[in-house]
N, C-alpha and C positions, 0 to 999 in steps of 0.2 A: 504494500500500500504506500508507504511513505519512504521516499527514496534517499533520505539522508543529505539533502541539499542544504541543510542548516536552516531551512525555513522553520519557524517555531511550530511545535506541536502543542496542543492544549489537551489536558486531561480534566474531565469533569467528574466530580464525585458527589452526586446529589444526596445520597443517603448518609453521608458522613455526619450529618447533623444529629444522628441518633446519639452519638457520644461526643458532645461538643461543649461540655462544661456549662450546661444550661444556657447556651446562646442559640437563638434560632428556634426551630420547631423540630419535633420528632417526626420522622418519616417512616411509615410502615411499608413493607413490601420489598420487591427486588430493588437492587442497586443498579443505577445506570452509570456505566463507565464509557467515556467517549474519547475518541481520538480525532483530531481535525488538523488538516494541512490545506490551506487555501479553501477551495470549495469541496474538497474530499472529506467527508465526515463519516465516521464509523461509530456505531453505538452497540454496546453489549449489555444485555440484561443479565444480572448476576445475583445469585443468592449469597455468595461469599465475597468479601472484599479484602482477603488477606494476600500476602506476598506470593504464596504458592498458586493463587488463582490469577493475579494480575500480571506478574512478571512474564509468564509464558505468552500472554496476549501481546504485551509490549514487544517481546523478542520476535514474535511472528509478524507483527504489523509494522514495526519501526526499524529502519536501518540503523546500524551502529553509527555513532557520531551525530545522530539527530538531536535537535534542540527540543527539550520537553519542558513545558511549564505545567506545574501542578500545585495543589495545596500541600500541606505538610503531613498528609496521611502517612503513617509509619511504613506502609508497604512500599513507598517510593524512595525510601531513605538511601538505598544503595545504587540508584541509577547512574550516578557519576562513576562509581567503581565498575559498572558494567559497560563503560565506553559510550554513554549517552551524555549530552550536555544538559544537566538538570537544573532548573531554576524553580523556586517555590515561593508561595505567598502564605503568610500567616493571616488567616481571615479574621482573627480576633483583633488584629491591628489595622488591616487594610482589606478592601474588597479585591483590589489588584495591587501587586507590588509596585510602589512608585518608582523604584530603581531596581532593575533586575540584578540579583545577586545569586551566584551559583551556590549550591549546597556544598 
């Protein structure tokens, strides 16, 4: 899907709000994990949102060296070590990161 041309990828984690320190609302049901590059969007309905579920999808869909923007969900914490360029935002401080800083 995503060719590693360093165009930013975005990851969405809608159901993360279930365990968010009493910020936002609780969401029941499956989790939606999304990848986007330009107009190419892929969405995955998932019951589990752990590293063992997410990383194989990222490896299958994203070329090494791709730029990935995500929130600070723990499952994404090792993306830099996996040869991706990973940038994250802390949603308790910002809706989007004002200045991109790599993990």
